[in-house]
N, C-alpha and C positions, 0 to 999 in steps of 0.2 A: 285691542288689546283684550291678553286673555282674561277666564276667569281667576285663576291664580295672581296673575298679577294685579285685578282691579281688585278678591282678599287681601291683596298687604296693602295693595294705599288704602283699604278702607282702615286698614289698623293702624298706617304708618301716622306719628302723632309730632314730628319734627322737633321737637325737644323734651321728649319725653324723661331723659333721666335726669336734668335736671330740676322735669316741675315735679317727681318724683324725691329729689332729693331736697329741695326746698320745701315741700312738704312734710317730709321729715322731721326737719330741725324744726318748724314750725308745732308739730307736736310733745317736742322734745326728747324726738331721736338721736342718739350717737352715731353720725353718720357712716362714723368712720370701727363702726364697733355693731351692726347687729347683728340680726336671729331673725329667724325668717318669720318666725310669728307679729316681729314687728312690722315686719310689709304686708303683714296676710290681707289689711284693708284695701291695698290696692294689687296685690299681685293672685290674686284669685280669682280669674276671670269668668266663674260662673255659677249657677244658681246652686243654692247651699255651702258658696264658697269653702272657707279652709273645713268646716262641721265635717261638711259633703268629700273632702279630701282625703280625713282620718277616717273615714270610715270606708275609702278606696284602699287607703293604705293598711286598711285589719282584714280587708277580702282577696287582697293578694298577698296576705303574709308575708309579707317585706322585713328577711332576715340582710343580718349584715356580709357585705359580700357578696352579694344577688346583683348583678347589670341590667338597670330597667328600661326601657326607649317608653322616651313622653314624648308623642307624635301630637305636635301643637301645643307645645309647650310657653307659648306666649313671652311673659315677660320672666319666666320659670317660679311660680310659687309653689306647686305643688313638690316640682322637682327637688324646691330645699327642703321641704318638708319632708319628704321621703328619705333624703340625704341624710338629715340630722337626725330625726326621728328615729330611722331604722338603723343608718349606717349602713346605706347600697350607695352603687354606684349608679348614676343615673345621665343618661345621654338625651340633652330635648332635642328636638326640628321643629323650626318653623320656618315659615314662609317669607313672615317679614322680617329682614333685615334689622330694622332698626328694633323689634322685640328683640333680636337674639343678642344684639350686641346691649343695650341693657341688659336683659337676665347675665348674661359674661361679668357683666360690674358688678349688677348689684350681688353675685353670688361671692364674688371678691371681698368685697367691702360684708358677706357675713362667713368669711376664713372657710369656705367649704368650697373651693374652685378644684383641691386635692380631689375630689368624688363627683361635683357640678357642670357639665360641660354641654353649650349649645352651642349649632351648625344651622347653615341657615338652607333648608332642604325642603323641596318638595316631595309630602306622603307619598304621592304616587311613586316616587322612583327613589326606593332608600337604599344611599349607597353601603348600603353594608351587605357582608357575608352570611349564606345559611348561617339558622342557627346560632347567630351573636347574643341575642340575649334571653334570660332567667324571666320576664313576664315585663307586664309594657298597658302602657295607661295611652287614653283620647279624650279628654275633657273637653266638654263644647265646642268639638270641632268638624262632627260631619257634617252639622248644618252650613258649612259653606263647600263642602266636597258632591259631588255630582253624582261622582262613578266611587260610592262606597263598595261597590267588588273588587274592582281593583287593590283600592286602601286596604281594604283586610285583608284580602292575599300578598300585600306587599307585606302588611305585618306578621303574618303567618307563618310569610316565607324567612324573614327575620329571628323568631323564635325559635326555641329548640325548644322538641316535641315535650309535652308536657307542660310545657308556662302555660301561665294564665296573662290571659289580658281583658284587662278592664274599659270595658267602653262606657263611657255618660257624658250621653246627647241631651238633647233636647228633641224631644220627638211630637208628633199628632196623635194628640189624644182624642180630636173628634172634630168634625165636621166644624168647617170658620174660616171669612178672611184674618191672613195674620198682618195687624198694623205696623206700617214701616215707618221710621229708620228701627232695627231691630239692633242689639249690641250688638250680636256678626252682622249685620249686614244692613245698608240704605236704602236699598229694593230688593224685589222679588229676584233680582237676573243674577245674584252672588248669592240665594238664602235656599238653599233642599235641604226641606225638614220632610221628614217621611215617616210611618206609621211603624211602630215597635215588631208590626209584623216583620217587615223591610228587613228592618233589621235580625230579627233569628235567622231568618231566608238564608242573605247575606252572609251573615258569620258562619251556617252551615255548611254555605257550598264555601268555602272558601278556605274548609276543614277546621270549625272549631266545633264543642261541643258545651252547650248550654250547660252552666252548674246553676246561676241564680239569677232573677233580674227583683229590680227593687224599683217603683216610682216611687222617688222623696219630691215629689210636689209637695205635700204636708210641711218638710222640714224649710221648705224654699217658701213658700207663702208666710210661714211663722218668724222664720228668722229679717224674713222682708218685714214682714210688720213689726218688729222688736227695732231694724232699725229705720224705719220713720218715724217711729214713736219717738227713740234717742236723738233723732234731729230736731223734731220737734221740743223739746225741752231743751237742749241744745247747743243746736244750731250744729250744720254741715261741720262736719272734720275737716282739717285742715288735708288726710290721708284718705282717699274713697279712687271707688271707682268713677269718678268724672276727671281722676285726674289722666287718668288711658283716656277715657271718651269726650275730656270737651266739652262745649256747647252744648254738644246734644246730649251729653249723658242723662239730663231728667227724659227728655222724652221719649228717649230709647229704653230707659228704663220701667218707665211708667207702661210702654207696649209692652211690654215682655209679662209684667208681671201684670198685668190686666187681660192676658190675656192666657195665662198662668192661673188668671182667677176663676176667670173662666171656663176655665179644665181642657179650651182647644191643644194647646203643649204641656208639655209636662218632663222633667227632669229624668231622667230613666238612665239608672244604669244594668247591664249586660256581665254580666262576667263569665267568660267564657274559658276553656285549655284548649290548646295545640291537641288537637288529636296523631 
C-alpha cells in the first residue's frame, strides 16, 4: 500500500456524513439550512480552528470573483468559509474520497455549491492547467506529504504569477520524540513533520517569495485551553473533532496538544507569493 493510500485510509470514517448530521441535529441545528459557522466545530480540522481560517483569509486578501485552490480540503470547512465570507470561488482537493463526498454534501446544505466544489485528487499531480488559480491554501496537510518540494512545485504551476499561497502546517520547533497517534497519523510511517527552515527553502526553490511567517502556537494553546474548560463545565458537545476522529480522538488530541505545549511542534503560517 502506498503512503497516499495509507493516508486516505487513516482519515476514512465509513459513515461520516450521517455522524455529522446526527450531531448537528443533537445540537439543535437545521441540517437543511446550514451556514459555514454551524459546521466549524467539526470541519476546521487544524490547530487554531476557525480563528486561524479567518486569519488566513485576511492574509490572502480574498476578494469576490477570485478562484482559490484549497489543497487537502478535508470536509470543506475553510473552503466554505472563504466562499461564504468573501464571495470567492473555491476548488478543494483531497486524497480521501469520503471527505470529498461529505464536503460536497455539506456544501449543498449550506447553499454554496455554486461557489465551492471538491475533487478526489493527489496534490502531487494536480489536474489543472498552468496559472488556473488566483490564490491557494494548504492547511495542515504537509505533515502527510514526504515530497514537499514536488507539492510546492505543483501548486506554483497551478497559480497565476503574483498569486498568494498560504501554507499553514504543523512544523518541528525543537528536538523531541513525537507521540503517536496524532490527528494526522497513527504512526510515524505517514508523518513527515519538518522544521520551518525546510519549508522556507522548498517554497523558495519552487518559485515562491516569503511575505510573512506567523507562529500560531499561542492561539492554538489558548483556544485549546478554553475548549477543555468548557467541556469540563458543560460536557463534550455533540459536534466536534471527535466526530471525525472517532474513539481515538482523546488520545490524538492529547498527544498533539502535549507536544505543542512542550514546544516540540507548532502551527506556523507561511504566506508566500508566486514569483
